[in-house]
C-alpha positions in Angstrom: 31.3 -19.2 -17.9 31.2 -15.4 -17.8 28.0 -13.4 -18.0 27.9 -11.1 -21.1 27.8 -7.9 -19.1 31.0 -5.9 -19.7 32.0 -2.5 -18.3 34.8 -0.1 -19.1 36.5 -1.0 -15.8 36.0 -4.8 -15.6 33.8 -7.8 -15.9 31.2 -9.8 -14.0 31.5 -13.5 -13.5 28.2 -15.2 -13.0 29.6 -18.6 -12.0 32.0 -17.4 -9.5 29.8 -14.6 -8.1 32.6 -12.2 -8.4 32.2 -8.6 -9.5 35.0 -6.4 -10.8 33.6 -2.9 -11.4 34.1 0.8 -11.0 33.5 2.5 -7.7 30.1 1.4 -6.2 27.7 3.9 -4.8 28.7 4.9 -1.2 32.4 4.2 -1.6 34.7 6.7 -0.1 37.4 8.6 -2.0 40.0 6.1 -0.8 38.4 3.1 -2.3 40.2 1.4 -5.2 38.7 1.3 -8.6 38.3 -2.2 -10.0 38.2 -3.9 -6.7 36.9 -7.4 -6.8 33.7 -7.9 -4.9 32.1 -11.1 -3.7 28.3 -11.5 -3.5 28.2 -10.8 0.2 26.5 -8.8 2.9 29.0 -5.9 2.3 28.4 -5.9 -1.5 24.7 -5.9 -1.1 24.4 -3.3 1.7 26.6 -0.9 -0.2 24.2 -1.0 -3.1 21.2 1.2 -3.8 19.4 -1.9 -4.7 19.3 -2.9 -1.0 17.3 0.1 -0.1 13.9 -0.5 -1.7 12.4 -3.5 0.1 9.8 -2.0 2.5 7.0 -4.4 3.3 8.9 -7.5 2.1 11.1 -10.0 4.0 14.2 -8.3 2.5 13.5 -5.2 4.6 14.8 -7.3 7.6 18.3 -7.1 6.2 20.9 -9.6 5.1 21.5 -11.1 8.6 17.8 -11.6 9.4 16.6 -12.8 6.0 18.4 -15.9 4.7 16.6 -15.7 1.4 18.6 -12.6 0.4 21.9 -14.5 -0.1 20.1 -17.1 -2.2 18.3 -14.7 -4.5 20.1 -15.0 -7.8 17.8 -12.5 -9.5 18.6 -9.9 -6.9 22.3 -10.7 -7.2 22.2 -10.0 -10.9 20.3 -6.8 -10.3 23.1 -5.6 -7.9 25.6 -6.5 -10.6 23.8 -4.3 -13.1 23.9 -1.5 -10.6 27.7 -1.8 -9.9 28.3 -1.8 -13.6 26.5 1.6 -13.8 28.4 3.3 -11.0 28.1 6.1 -10.3 24.3 6.0 -10.2 22.6 9.3 -11.2 21.0 11.1 -8.3 17.5 10.9 -9.8 17.8 7.1 -10.2 19.0 6.8 -6.6 16.0 8.7 -5.3 13.5 6.7 -7.4 15.0 3.4 -6.0 15.1 4.6 -2.4 11.7 6.3 -2.3 9.4 5.6 -5.3 10.2 1.9 -5.6 10.7 1.5 -1.9 7.2 2.9 -1.2 5.4 0.8 -3.8 2.0 0.1 -2.4 2.1 -3.4 -0.8 -1.7 -3.9 -0.9 -2.3 -2.4 -4.4 -4.2 0.7 -3.0 -7.8 1.5 -3.9 -6.4 3.4 -7.0 -4.7 0.3 -8.3 -2.7 0.4 -10.6 -2.0 4.1 -10.4 1.0 4.0 -8.0 2.8 1.5 -10.2 2.2 3.4 -13.4 3.4 6.6 -11.8 6.6 4.9 -10.8 7.1 4.0 -14.5 6.5 7.6 -15.4 9.1 8.7 -12.9 11.6 6.3 -14.4 10.7 7.2 -17.9 11.1 10.9 -17.3 14.1 10.5 -15.0 12.2 12.6 -12.4 11.3 11.3 -8.9 7.8 12.0 -7.8 7.1 14.9 -5.5 4.0 13.2 -4.1 3.6 9.5 -4.0 0.0 8.2 -4.1 0.8 5.3 -1.9 0.0 3.9 1.5 -2.0 6.1 3.8 -2.9 8.5 1.0 -6.6 9.1 0.3 -8.4 11.6 -1.9 -11.4 13.7 -1.1 -13.9 11.5 -2.9 -12.9 8.4 -0.9 -13.1 10.3 2.4 -16.5 11.7 1.5 -17.7 8.1 0.8 -16.5 7.0 4.2 -18.2 10.0 5.9 -21.6 8.6 4.9 -20.9 5.3 6.7 -19.4 7.0 9.8 -22.6 9.0 10.0 -24.6 5.8 10.0 -22.5 4.4 12.8 -22.9 7.6 14.8 -26.7 7.6 14.3 -27.0 4.0 15.5 -24.8 4.8 18.5 -26.9 7.7 19.7 -30.1 5.7 19.3 -31.6 7.3 16.1 -33.9 5.3 13.9 -32.6 3.9 10.6 -35.4 5.8 8.8 -34.3 9.2 10.0 -30.7 8.5 9.2 -31.6 7.2 5.7 -33.7 10.3 5.0 -30.8 12.6 5.7 -28.3 10.5 3.7 -30.8 10.4 0.8 -31.0 14.1 0.8 -27.4 15.1 1.7 -25.2 12.0 1.4 -22.3 11.9 -0.9 -23.3 8.5 -2.2 -26.5 8.0 -4.2 -27.5 4.5 -3.1 -30.5 2.9 -1.5 -29.9 4.4 1.9 -33.2 3.0 3.3 -31.9 -0.5 2.6 -28.3 0.1 3.7 -29.3 1.7 7.0 -32.0 -0.9 7.8 -29.5 -3.7 7.2 -26.8 -2.1 9.3 -29.2 -1.5 12.2 -30.3 -5.2 11.9 -26.7 -6.4 11.9 -25.7 -4.3 14.9 -28.9 -5.4 16.8 -29.7 -4.3 20.3 -27.4 -1.9 22.2 -25.1 -3.4 24.8 -22.2 -1.7 26.6 -19.7 -3.7 24.5 -21.3 -2.9 21.2 -21.6 0.8 22.1 -17.9 1.0 23.1 -16.7 -0.8 20.0 -18.7 1.3 17.7 -17.6 4.5 19.5 -13.9 3.3 19.1 -14.5 2.5 15.4 -16.0 5.9 14.7 -13.1 7.6 16.4 -10.6 5.6 14.4 -12.3 6.4 11.1 -12.5 10.1 11.9 -8.8 10.0 12.7 -8.0 8.4 9.4 -10.2 11.0 7.6 -8.2 13.8 9.2 -4.7 12.3 9.1 -4.6 10.6 5.6 -3.1 12.9 3.0 -3.5 13.7 -0.7 -2.0 16.3 -3.1 -4.6 18.9 -2.1 -5.1 17.7 1.5 -2.0 17.6 3.6 -3.9 16.7 6.8 -5.3 20.2 7.1 -8.8 19.8 5.5 -10.9 17.2 7.2 -11.8 16.9 10.9 -10.6 20.4 11.8 -13.5 20.7 14.3 -12.4 17.6 16.2 -9.6 16.8 18.6 -8.3 13.4 17.6 -5.0 13.2 19.4 -2.1 15.5 20.2 -0.7 17.5 17.3 2.9 17.0 16.2 4.4 18.0 12.8 6.0 15.2 11.0 7.8 14.3 7.8 5.8 12.0 5.6 7.7 9.8 3.1 4.9 10.2 0.5 5.4 13.9 0.4 8.4 16.3 0.4 6.7 18.7 2.9 6.5 18.8 6.7 2.9 17.7 7.5 0.5 17.8 10.4 0.4 14.6 12.6 -2.0 13.5 15.2 -1.2 11.0 17.9 -4.5 9.0 18.2 -3.4 7.0 21.2 -2.7 10.2 23.2 -6.4 11.1 23.4 -7.8 10.7 27.0 -11.0 9.5 25.5 -9.2 6.7 23.6 -7.4 5.7 26.8 -10.7 5.4 28.7 -12.4 3.5 25.9 -9.6 1.0 25.4 -9.1 0.5 29.1 -12.7 -0.5 29.5 -12.7 -2.6 26.3 -9.7 -4.5 27.5 -11.7 -5.4 30.7 -15.0 -6.6 29.0 -14.1 -7.7 25.5 -12.9 -11.3 25.2 -11.7 -10.6 21.6 -10.3 -7.2 22.2 -7.0 -8.1 20.5 -8.9 -8.9 17.4 -11.1 -5.8 17.5 -8.2 -3.5 18.4 -6.1 -4.7 15.4 -8.9 -4.4 12.9 -10.2 -1.1 14.1 -6.7 0.4 14.1 -5.5 -1.0 10.8 -8.7 -0.7 8.8 -7.1 1.8 6.4 -9.2 3.7 4.0 -6.6 3.3 1.3 -7.0 -0.5 1.1 -8.6 -1.8 -2.1 -11.4 -3.5 -0.1 -11.6 -1.0 2.8 -15.4 -0.9 2.7 -15.7 -4.7 2.6 -13.4 -4.9 5.6 -15.6 -2.3 7.4 -18.7 -4.4 6.5 -17.1 -7.5 8.1 -16.0 -5.6 11.2 -19.4 -4.1 11.8 -20.8 -7.6 11.5 -18.3 -8.8 14.1 -19.3 -6.0 16.5 -23.0 -7.1 16.1 -22.0 -10.6 17.0 -19.7 -9.4 19.8 -17.0 -11.7 18.7 -14.1 -12.1 16.3 -14.9 -13.2 12.7 -14.2 -16.9 12.1 -13.1 -18.6 8.9 -16.5 -20.3 8.3 -18.5 -17.1 8.9 -20.3 -15.8 5.8 -20.9 -12.1 5.8 -23.3 -11.0 3.0 -22.8 -7.6 1.4 -25.2 -5.2 3.1 -23.6 -1.7 2.8 -24.2 -1.4 -0.9 -20.5 -0.7 -1.3 -19.4 -3.2 -4.0 -18.7 -0.3 -6.3 -16.1 1.0 -3.9 -14.0 -2.2 -4.0 -11.7 -2.9 -6.9 -12.8 -5.4 -9.6 -10.3 -8.1 -8.9 -10.9 -9.9 -12.2 -9.9 -6.7 -14.0 -6.9 -6.3 -11.7 -5.8 -9.8 -12.3 -6.1 -9.6 -16.1 -4.1 -6.4 -16.2 -1.4 -7.7 -13.8 -0.8 -10.8 -15.9 0.1 -8.5 -18.8 1.9 -5.9 -16.8 4.5 -8.1 -15.2 5.6 -9.7 -18.6 5.7 -6.2 -20.1 8.2 -5.0 -17.5 10.3 -8.2 -17.9 10.4 -7.7 -21.7 11.2 -4.0 -21.6 14.3 -4.2 -19.4 15.6 -7.0 -21.7 15.0 -4.8 -24.8 12.3 -7.2 -26.1 9.1 -6.1 -27.8 5.5 -7.1 -26.9 2.7 -5.8 -28.9 -0.4 -6.0 -26.7 -2.1 -3.1 -25.1 -0.6 -3.1 -21.6 2.9 -3.5 -23.0 2.4 -0.6 -25.4 1.4 1.6 -22.5 4.3 0.5 -20.4 6.8 1.2 -23.2 5.3 4.6 -23.8 5.7 5.5 -20.1 9.3 4.3 -19.9 10.4 5.9 -23.1 13.9 5.5 -24.5 15.8 2.5 -23.2 19.0 3.3 -21.2 21.1 1.0 -18.9 20.0 3.0 -15.8 16.4 2.7 -16.6 16.8 -1.1 -17.4 18.3 -1.6 -13.9 15.5 0.4 -12.2 12.8 -1.5 -14.1 14.3 -4.9 -13.3 14.7 -3.8 -9.6 11.0 -2.6 -9.6 9.9 -5.9 -11.1 11.7 -7.9 -8.4 10.1 -5.7 -5.8 6.6 -6.3 -7.2 7.1 -10.0 -7.4 8.3 -10.1 -3.8 5.1 -8.2 -2.8 2.9 -10.6 -4.7 4.7 -13.6 -3.0 4.6 -12.3 0.5 1.6 -10.0 1.0 -1.7 -12.0 1.2 -3.9 -9.0 0.6 -2.0 -8.0 -2.6 -1.9 -11.6 -3.8 -5.7 -11.9 -3.4 -6.1 -8.7 -5.5 -4.1 -9.9 -8.5 -4.8 -13.6 -8.1 -8.2 -13.7 -6.5 -9.5 -17.1 -5.2 -12.5 -18.4 -7.1 -14.9 -17.8 -4.2 -13.6 -14.5 -2.8 -15.8 -11.4 -2.6 -15.6 -9.4 -5.9 -15.8 -5.6 -6.2 -17.1 -3.8 -9.2 -14.9 -0.7 -9.2 -13.1 -0.5 -12.6 -9.3 -0.1 -12.4 -9.4 2.5 -15.2 
């Protein structure tokens, strides 16, 4: 039985998994029009649809991911693409960059990144700056600065009272700093060599992230200019179209000394090294992760599954409200699915989706279906993202609104 997808140059057989189409993207001038193509590694890898799977198992490629050959939804998406050949340059760029860099954890600005991708598709204009992974705005950085100050004050032996007094007067966040500082000092406890070195390494890492993470108005040239945090090297960042500043954190002689000593005396150094290095400020629950990491430092051991870490940094308002995120997500995904099939949904999220996407065209339908498959793969394969949009009943809840 043949699928009802016709083209000027041929047809697509769903049952036989054979495609007869015009020239696919990437074909050379000598390729024959109308060549029959099997659903195969060659067919897949010649498609633009194969180039947007960062942070999913599909990014490993056809040979290393056996799921690829069995994914019938993806096969049909590739068929849609071949039917459209040649693909407009704007659509190619959106697939290979905007969709490819879809935030795998949701980002603390959830769902901004996903809505901006819809805007790019709707306007047929790729984004010049992607608010995705490793991008952090000024306000978020200023919020972290307050907590880095707390860690620095504890490390040098200052009292929690004096630290709280300064933060109350000058801090970016207007919270009960007396309580937050008192609780942090209590969690960290008495100074030991191990605690001091771990806190020093954590401070360095957070300062590096404050300096290196970018935003529209901060291309790694605003924060931390008074601190050497690794050798400078310009780099191209996929989130931006400009050449940016880069800093090699591991090249710092100070970091080499710290990590060498920590490797000698810290039984759980692998755990601490990973969580210090990958505690990205762009994560939806970055401040909750910081809270748990500081608790582990105070205990001088890795966090275990049965450990309960109460909220003590007064930072719930900096973590996304997962219930709101989940409710929105459960409307967003069906809205995308309906739109690419030219179906109508009348609820609020769908109306917003349809407005952003604008007039339905075959190229947009292919991109939206491709984007939808990418989002579903992220939800299926990324634990952090899954917990954001499908939060377990007893998981920690933030209070930061998604809109």
